[in-house]
N, C-alpha and C positions, 0 to 999 in steps of 0.2 A: 775486539782489538782492532786497531787501525791497520792500514796498509803498511808494507815495509818502508815505503818512502816517508810516510807520515811519522812512523816510529823512529826512523833514522834521523829525521829532522829534529824531532823532539829530544832525542838523546844528544844530538849535536849542540842544540841551543840551551840545554839544561832544563827544559820544562819536563823532561822525563828522565827516569833513571832505570838502569837494568834491574836493580833491586825492587823498585816499584812495579815494574812489569812482571817480574817473577812472582811477587806476592799476589798481584792481581790474578795471574794465571793459576797459581796454587789455590787461591780462594774459589775460583770457578771449579777446579777439579774436586775440591773438598765439599762443595755445596751438596748437601744431602738431598736437595730437591732437583739436582741436575743429573747428568749422565756420566759424570766423572768416574764413578766406581766401575762402570762398564766400558768406558772409553780407554782408561789406562790400566795396564796390567802391572806396571811398576812405576813408582814415583819415589825419588829420594829427595825429600824436601831440603834436608841439610845440604846436600851436594848442589842442588839448584840455587839455593841462596848464597852459598859460598862462591859458586861460579859467577853469579850476578854481581856480588860485591867485588870480585876480582876484576870484572870488566869495567865496573864503575871506577875502580882505582886506576886502571890503565888509561881510561878516557880522561880522567882528571890530570894525568901527567903527559897527555899528548901521545900515548903509545897504543891507542886503540887499533886492533888489527884490521878493522874495516868499518865502514859506516853502519854495518848491521850488528856490530858487537853488542851483546846484551839482549838481543831480541829472542823471545822464546820460540822453540821449535819442538816438534814431536817426531818420534821414529816408530814406524811399523815394527812389530815384534819379529821380524825376520832379518833385521840389520844387526850385525855383530857390533857390540860395544864392549871394549876391553873390561874384563872382570864380571860381565853379566852373562847369564844363560840366554841363548837364542832359542826359544821354544817354538817359534813360528805359530803361535796360537794353539799349540797342542798340549795335551796332558802327557803324552809319551816322552817328550823331550824336556819335561819340566825340571828334571834332576840331571840333565846333561852337563858335562864340564863347561865352565864359563869360557867365553871367547878370550883369546890371547891378545888380540888387537882389534881396533876399530875397523869396520868396513871402510873401504876407501872413500865413499861418499860421505860417511859420517865424519871421517877425519877432515875432509875438506870443509864441511860446514862448521865443525868445531874450530878449525884454523881461522875461519872468518869471524869467529866470536859468538856464534849462535849458542844459546843456552838450551841444553837438552832437558825438556820437562819430564821425559820418560818414554816408556814403551807402550804403544797403542795396540788395542785389541784388533783382531782380524779373523776372518774365516780360517779354520785350521789348515795349515800348509798352503794357504792362499788359493784354495781350489773351490771357489764359487763366486757368483756375481751378486748374491743376496746379502751376505754379511752376517749370517747367523753363526753363533759359537755356543755349543752346548756345555763347554767346560767353564767358561768365564762370563757367560751372559752375553746379551746382544745389545749394543748401544742403539737407541732409537734415532731415526731420522729427526732432523730439526722440525719437520712439519708434523703437526697433529700429534703431539706428544701424548695427549690424553688417550688416543687409540693405541699408539705404539706401532710405528711403521718401520719396515726394514731400512737399514742405512745404506744398502748397497755394499758390494764386496769386490774383492776381498779386503781392501784397505778401509774397513768400516770406521775404526776408531780414529784413523788419521784424518779423514774428512770431517768427522764430527768434532774433533779437537779444534780445527780451524773455524768451523761454523759456530761453535759455542765459545769462542774466544779463550780457549785453553792454550793456544799456540798461534803464532802469526803465520807460520808455514809448517807443513808436515811432509814427511817423506813416506811415500807408498811405493808399490810396484804394480806394474800393469802387464799381464800376460794374455788376458782376453777382454780387458776392460776394467781392471781392478782399481785404477785411479779414476777413470772417467765416469763409471757408473755411480760410485759413492759421491763424486763431485756433483753430478746431476741431481742426486737424491737429497743433497744437503746445501744447495745453493752456493757452492764455491767453485773455483776454477781448478781443474785437474788436468795433468799433462801426461801423455805417453810419448817420450822421446823416441827417435829412431833406435831400434834395437841395436845394441853394441856401442852406441855413442856415449852412454853413461855407464861407468864401471859397475859390474855385478860382483866384484871381489868382496867377500865377506857378507854376501847376501844369500840366505837359504834358498836354493833353487826350486822352482816348480817345473819350468820347461826352458832349458837353456837356449833354445832356438827362438823363443818368444818373449822371455822376461825382459822388462825394461823398468828400472827405477825411475820414478817421476815425482814431482812436487805437487802439493796443494797450496793454494793461497786465496786471498780475498779477491785479487785482481789478476789480470794478465801480466801486468808489470811485476807483481810479486813473484809469480811463477817464472817469468823470464829472468829476473835477478837470481833466483835460486838455481835455475837451469844453468846459468853461466858459471856459477860456483861448482856445480856438479860435473859439467862437461869440460870446463876450462878451454873453450874454443871460441868465445866471443865476450863482449863486454856486458851483455844482458840488457841492452837498451834497444828495444825494437825500432826499426826504421819507420819513420812516419809515412803512412800511406793515405792518400785521399780516397774516400769511398768510391769515387768514379773510376779509379784505376783497378778496382778489385773485380775479378771474374771467377765465379764459383760454378762447379759442376754439381747440379742437383741430382744426386744418385737416385734413380728411380727403381732399380732392381732391389726389391725387398725392403729397402731402408725406410720408405715412407708408407709401408703397408700397415694396416691394423693398429693405427695410433689411438690411444685413449683420447677422449674428447678434449681434456685439458691440455694434453700434449699437442694435439692438432691445432687447437686455437692459439697456443703460445707460438708454435712454429709459424703458422700463417701470419700472425702479427709481426714476428721478427723478420720474416721474408719481405713483408710489405714495407716495413720501416727501412730496411736495407735497400730495397728497390727504389723507394722514394728518395734516398740519399745518393742514388746513382750507381749502386752496386749492380753488376750484370750477372744474370743467371742463365744457365742453359741446362736442359734435361739431358742426362747421360745414363746409359744402361751398361751393365756388365753382366750379360746373361750367364756367364760361368759361375756367378755367385749363387745361382739356384742349385748348384751341385754341392755347396758347402755342407748342408745337412747330411748328405750321403757320405761325404769324405770324413765327417765327424761322427758317424753312426756308432763307432766303437771307441769314441773318445778322441780320435785323431792324433795329431802330433803331440799335443800337450799331455794326453794320457800316456802315450808311449814313453815319453821322456820322464814324466812323473813316476811311472812304475819302475823305471830303471833306478831312480833315486831311492824309492821306498821299498823295493822288493824285499830286502833283508829285514827291515824294521817291521814290515807287515807280517812276515813269517814268524818273528819272535814276539811281537807285541801288538798284533792287529786288533785285539779286543779293546785296546786303550784309545783307538782312533774314534773320531766322529764317524759313525758307520756310513753316513751319506757321502762323506769325503772318501772313505776307504773304497766304497763301491765304485766311485768315479775313477780313482787311481787304478784299481784292479782291472778296469776295462782296458787299460793299456796292454795287458797281457794277452788279450784276445785277438790282437792284430798280428797277422803274419808279416813276414819280411816283404812279400810282394805287395801287400796292402800299404805298408808304410812307404815303399818306393813309389807307388802310385800317388800317394798324397804329396810326396816331395816333388814329383814331376808336375802334378797339377798345380801346386803352389808356385813353382818357378814360372809356369806358363801364365798364370793369372796375375802374378806380379808384373810381368812384362806387359800384359794387356792393360792393366790398370795405369801403369806409367804412360802408356800411349794414350789412354783415354783422358789423362790429366794434362796432356800437352796444350799449352795456351791458357790453362786455368791455374789459379792460386791454390785451390784445394777442392775436394769433395765437401759438400755441406749436407747435413742431415740431422734429425733428432738424435741425441746421445742415446736415449733409451725410449722405446715406444710406449712405455707405461709410466704412470706415477707410482711411487712406492706403495706396495700393498701392505696391509696390516701384518705384523709378525705372526699373528694367530692364523692367518690364511695359509701359512706354509706348514701347518701341523702334519698334514698327510704327505707321504713321500712323493706321490704322483703330482701333487700341487707344487711341492718344492722343486721338482724336476722341471715342470712346465714353466714356472715363474723364473727360475734360473736361466732357462733358455731365452725367455723374453728379455731379461735384463741384459744378456750378453749378445743378443742378435746383431745389433748394429756395431757395437764396439769391437767385437772379435774380427770384423771385416778388416779393421786397421791393423791388427796384429798379424793376420794371415797375409795381408797384402804388403806387409813390411813398410807401413807408412809411419809418419809421426802424426800425432793427433792431440786435440785439446777440446775440453768441454767448458762452455760458458753458461752461467745461469741466466735464464730468461723467464719471462712471464710475470705474473702478479707476485710481488714479494710476500704477500700474505696468503697466497693460494698454494696449490700443490706445486712442488718444485719440478722444474723442467730444465733440461740441458740442451744446448745447441752445440753440435760437434763439427769441427773442421778437421779434415784428414788430408795432409799434404804428402808429396812424394818423400820417400825415405831419404834422409840427408838434407831436406829443406827445412829443418827445424827453425832456423833464424827467420826465414821468410814466413813460416807459419805463424810465429809470434807477431810479426809485423801485421799480417792480415787479421789475426785475432784481436790485436789492440785496436785496429781501425773499426772492426765490427763492434767491439765493446763500447767504443766511444759513440757510435751511432745509436746503439740500443740504450745507452744511459743518458742520452741527450734529451 
């Protein structure tokens, strides 16, 4: 599927129709040789086609609600849609009462005319960076389908839906990397906006202090346009930046350690191309980051807040949970009030330190994930699952803990292992981040 701009132009000049786009996406989802059955948990073909026909009718009479009306989107299974059950990738909520109204961000996307293709698969309750789901199956990464590699999580189906042309954009959420990790593992763009900037009303929570709904798209411009609709605080057109005006802080503490050979090679090539185009880099350290594993030893802030959400449900129906997810959530009960206060104090201090470290820079720059996606079979043992999950989230969680906005761009050989390049800008600097990302994308695609 093309970019949002290309699709909107085609719809405007009549070379494309919403119905045609919907039928094309539905065919991709239904392809028995594809991942559609594992990507989507719910698809209402009749409703999709009816909505597409309606948008074609509006456009024919000059009443299209936006230039994007009729373009397919997908929604992670923790966004409320009126009349549908929000199961959050779980079995325990499968028969919960349906939502009364759309989540606020869903309502905004629908108002712009996007066509909802359906609900996408995810890690149960959004609590992992690998993307496995024992209840509904696991969609494979776009790379090396013969082996079957993890898609990244928790927004696994959302990323694959865009990568496999089942939707032009997708909505996910990012609490520790859940948009950026699957974006990196599926060669698409994924965004974590500044927490609190995009509404979480009608979104099943994991950690209210860290959750941030964000979009996936083929390009930075696709995600910027979606972000503008979600946040309603700009026009979605990134300011043009010359590469020579960009200055990035190359975070050395942890972020560039232990890279897979393919990741290291792709990152080195990307840095080289950007440097040749005039982008400036400076090494920066944040020694406090070395204390993050200690602060998260019992699950940290995310586990504490997740346990508060799930305590009653775990007590009544804990056996219905993915037990790997249940174990992580229960770790939140092991933290005392003093430990949680220590975490919050440490977080406030390191946020201040990171903002000071970014003075004069556009963003931190680093690999999105230090590894390429492992085979799904490699996570069969619990100890391997835990180790790989930590590897996937190591770099991305920095952004959530530091309260930054962040974006992952695909880099490297398009036929080789997928690799992501991440920019993390100061919280609140989302518009500037998109401008920097668009300039980086232009250099790397030239």
